[in-house]
Each structure stands twice: as C-alpha cells, then as structure tokens.
C-alpha positions as CSV (number, residue, x, y, z in Angstrom):
1,M,59.3,91.0,98.7
2,L,62.7,90.8,100.3
3,F,65.7,89.6,98.3
4,V,68.9,88.8,100.3
5,T,72.1,88.1,98.5
6,T,75.6,87.6,99.7
7,H,78.4,88.9,97.5
8,V,82.0,87.9,98.2
9,M,84.8,89.6,96.3
10,L,88.3,88.2,96.7
11,I,91.3,90.2,95.8
12,G,94.6,88.7,96.3
13,A,97.9,90.2,97.2
14,M,100.3,91.6,94.6
15,I,102.9,89.0,93.7
16,M,105.8,91.4,93.4
17,R,106.5,94.3,95.8
18,A,107.8,96.3,92.8
19,Q,104.3,96.1,91.1
20,L,102.6,97.3,94.3
21,E,105.0,100.3,94.3
22,I,104.2,101.0,90.7
23,I,100.5,101.0,91.4
24,E,101.0,103.3,94.4
25,S,103.0,105.6,92.2
26,L,100.4,105.8,89.4
27,V,97.5,106.5,91.9
28,Q,99.5,109.1,93.8
29,D,100.5,110.8,90.5
30,A,96.8,111.1,89.5
31,I,95.8,112.4,92.9
32,Q,98.6,115.0,92.9
33,K,97.3,116.2,89.5
34,V,93.7,116.7,90.8
35,A,92.1,113.3,90.2
36,K,89.2,112.6,92.4
37,L,89.7,109.5,94.6
38,H,86.3,107.7,95.2
39,C,87.6,104.7,97.2
40,G,90.8,102.9,98.0
41,G,94.1,104.4,96.8
42,K,96.4,102.9,99.3
43,R,97.9,99.7,100.7
44,N,95.6,97.7,103.0
45,S,97.7,97.8,106.2
46,S,95.3,95.6,108.1
47,L,96.3,92.6,106.1
48,H,99.8,91.0,106.1
49,G,101.3,91.0,102.6
50,Q,101.2,93.2,99.6
51,F,97.6,94.2,99.4
52,F,96.3,97.3,97.6
53,E,92.8,98.4,98.2
54,P,90.4,98.3,95.2
55,T,90.6,101.9,93.9
56,L,88.3,104.0,91.8
57,S,89.4,107.4,90.6
58,S,87.9,110.0,88.2
59,N,88.7,113.5,86.8
60,I,91.6,111.9,84.9
61,T,93.6,114.0,82.5
62,A,96.0,113.3,79.7
63,D,99.1,114.4,81.7
64,M,98.7,111.6,84.3
65,R,100.7,108.5,84.1
66,I,97.7,106.2,83.7
67,K,98.8,105.3,80.2
68,E,101.2,102.9,81.8
69,E,99.8,99.4,82.3
70,V,98.1,99.0,85.7
71,F,98.2,95.4,86.8
72,G,96.2,95.9,90.0
73,P,92.8,96.6,91.5
74,V,92.5,100.1,90.0
75,I,90.0,101.8,87.7
76,F,90.6,105.2,86.3
77,I,87.5,106.9,84.7
78,I,88.1,109.3,81.9
79,M,85.3,111.6,80.8
80,V,85.0,112.3,77.1
81,P,84.0,115.9,76.4
82,N,80.7,116.4,74.6
83,D,80.3,112.6,74.1
84,S,82.5,113.0,71.0
85,D,83.1,109.7,69.2
86,D,86.2,111.1,67.6
87,E,87.7,112.1,70.9
88,W,86.7,108.8,72.5
89,I,88.5,106.9,69.7
90,R,91.6,109.1,70.0
91,L,91.8,108.5,73.7
92,V,91.5,104.8,73.4
93,N,94.1,104.6,70.7
94,D,96.5,106.9,72.6
95,C,98.1,104.0,74.4
96,D,101.2,101.9,73.9
97,F,99.6,98.8,75.5
98,G,96.8,96.5,74.3
99,L,95.0,95.6,77.6
100,Q,92.3,98.4,77.6
C-alpha cells in the first residue's frame, strides 16, 4: 500500500522588526551557551519581509535567556535529569510568564 499525503505549513512574517530581533537574540544566546541547533535559527533571507525560520534547539540550560517569552517559530527542548517529577515541576514553574 502506498499512502501519499501533502502537508503544507504556513508561517507568516513577524509583525514587528523588534520582535524578530528579540527572537534572533534569544536563539543566539542559547547557541553561544552550547545549545544544539537542529534546524532554523536564522532569518529567511530568501523571502522579502521579517521571516524567521522554524527553529528547534536542544541542550538548553538554566543560564540561557529562554525564560523570556518567545513569540515566534522557536522550540527549545529542555531535558529533565533522571525523569525527576520534582525537577520537571520546578523547571515549569521557574518562569515569569504563563504561556508555556
């Protein structure tokens, strides 16, 4: 059997240039502090406008600026040591913002 599907993902431009610069800054901060970039991480220069590539990054640590709200196509993966429920809850609650 052969299944053929077509997936289309549309990601629009950032509305404000300042927000694009904040996202760039957060991603660069994580990379400089040894985060692993899996994809994206930069502006999409082939498109006109304020487009930031969908970004996936792991190896995130507590000293990175990811606690700031990221309103953009960015996912930071935080590994919880030893699958500790207490540590997981502490990490989730260690944020000043509610959109987690």
